[in-house]
C-alpha positions in Angstrom: 267.5 125.4 56.9 271.0 126.8 56.6 271.9 123.6 54.9 269.5 124.3 52.1 270.8 127.9 51.8 274.3 126.5 51.6 273.2 124.0 48.9 271.4 126.7 47.1 274.5 128.9 47.0 276.6 125.9 45.9 274.1 124.9 43.3 273.8 128.5 41.9 277.6 128.7 41.6 277.7 125.3 39.7 274.9 126.5 37.5 276.8 129.6 36.5 279.9 127.5 35.9 277.9 125.1 33.7 276.3 128.0 31.8 279.7 129.5 31.1 281.1 126.1 30.1 278.2 125.6 27.7 278.6 129.1 26.2 282.4 129.1 25.9 283.7 125.5 26.1 281.0 123.6 24.2 280.2 126.1 21.4 281.1 124.5 18.2 281.9 121.1 19.8 278.3 119.9 20.3 275.6 119.7 17.6 273.1 122.5 18.1 270.4 120.3 19.6 272.7 118.9 22.3 274.0 122.4 23.1 270.4 123.6 23.4 269.8 120.8 25.9 272.9 121.8 27.9 271.7 125.4 27.9 268.3 124.4 29.1 269.8 122.4 31.9 271.9 125.3 33.1 268.9 127.7 33.0 266.7 125.4 35.0 269.6 124.6 37.3 270.1 128.3 38.2 266.4 129.0 38.5 265.9 126.2 40.9 269.0 127.2 42.9 267.2 130.4 43.6 264.0 128.6 44.4 265.8 126.4 46.8 267.2 129.5 48.6 263.6 130.9 48.8 262.4 127.6 50.3 265.3 127.7 52.8 264.3 131.2 53.9 260.7 130.2 54.2 261.7 127.3 56.4 262.8 129.8 59.1 259.1 130.2 60.0 258.2 127.2 62.1 254.7 126.9 60.7 255.9 126.8 57.1 259.1 124.8 57.8 257.8 121.3 57.0 256.4 122.2 53.6 259.4 124.5 52.8 261.8 121.7 53.6 259.9 119.3 51.2 260.0 122.1 48.6 263.7 122.5 48.9 264.3 118.7 48.7 262.2 118.6 45.6 264.1 121.4 44.0 267.3 119.6 44.8 266.0 116.3 43.4 264.7 118.1 40.3 268.0 119.7 39.7 269.8 116.4 39.9 267.3 114.6 37.8 266.3 117.2 35.2 269.4 119.3 34.8 271.7 116.4 35.5 270.1 114.2 32.9 270.2 117.0 30.3 273.9 117.6 31.1 274.6 113.9 30.7 272.6 113.7 27.5 274.4 116.7 26.0 277.9 115.6 26.9 277.5 111.8 26.2 274.8 111.7 23.5 273.3 108.7 25.3 269.5 109.1 24.8 268.7 107.0 27.8 269.2 110.1 30.0 266.2 111.8 28.2 263.9 109.3 30.0 265.0 110.7 33.4 264.4 114.3 32.5 260.6 114.3 32.9 260.9 112.9 36.4 263.0 115.9 37.4 260.4 118.1 35.8 257.7 116.6 38.0 259.9 117.2 41.0 260.3 120.8 40.1 256.5 121.2 39.7 255.9 119.5 43.0 258.5 121.7 44.6 256.8 124.9 43.4 253.4 123.6 44.7 255.0 122.8 48.1 256.5 126.2 48.2 253.1 127.8 47.5 251.6 125.7 50.3 254.4 126.7 52.6 253.7 130.3 51.9 250.1 129.8 53.1 251.6 128.9 56.5 253.9 131.9 56.8 253.0 134.3 59.6 252.4 137.9 58.6 254.7 140.3 60.2 253.0 142.4 62.9 
């Protein structure tokens, strides 16, 4: 699961970079609606980088590992599909990307459900 922790750290760094770029580099260059989409993408990106790290940590428990791995993969897929499509929409203005965003949202929801199910498998410390 160290791979998911690595990806979570990398994803978190990229989310902060994207957020700063949106706040400082895109201010005044994008119409407000597109800038809002970019900001939403960065917020969800960062939130799910943290969620991926939590899933990676939960996977250290052998009983929770299968569900935690699926949760981490869903968070990664959701980040690519949800945030990636919003970044692409905001930067290109191509509306097609908006059709991909809900698929990423479903991946996020499924990831949270899998993380909850993984938590039920965690052993209590003795």
